[in-house]
C-alpha positions in Angstrom: 24.2 5.1 -20.5 24.2 5.4 -16.7 21.2 7.7 -16.2 19.1 4.7 -17.8 20.7 2.3 -15.8 19.9 4.5 -12.1 16.9 5.2 -13.5 16.1 1.6 -14.1 17.7 0.5 -10.7 15.4 2.7 -8.6 12.7 1.5 -10.8 13.2 -2.1 -9.8 13.7 -0.7 -6.2 10.8 0.8 -5.5 8.3 -2.2 -6.4 8.4 -3.5 -2.6 7.8 -0.1 -1.9 5.0 0.6 -4.0 3.1 -3.2 -3.0 3.9 -2.3 0.8 2.1 1.2 0.4 -0.7 -0.8 -1.5 -0.9 -3.5 1.2 -1.3 -1.1 4.1 -3.6 1.5 2.4 -5.6 -1.5 1.7 -5.4 -2.9 5.5 -6.3 0.6 6.8 -9.5 0.9 4.4 -10.6 -2.6 5.7 -9.7 -2.1 9.5 -12.3 1.3 8.8 -15.2 -0.7 7.2 -14.9 -3.5 10.0 -14.9 -0.9 12.7 -18.0 0.6 11.2 -19.4 -2.6 10.5 -19.2 -3.6 14.3 -20.0 -0.3 15.9 -23.3 -0.7 13.6 -24.0 -3.7 14.4 -23.4 -3.6 18.2 -26.0 -0.5 18.7 
């Protein structure tokens, strides 16, 4: 019983971490795409 409760708690506590990492990766991708678009447009 206790390992299941512990695993459930870890799973719930990792929700915000998972979403944070996804948002961070998406923002890095968006940053590089906009940077490439800006430098191609400027030249």
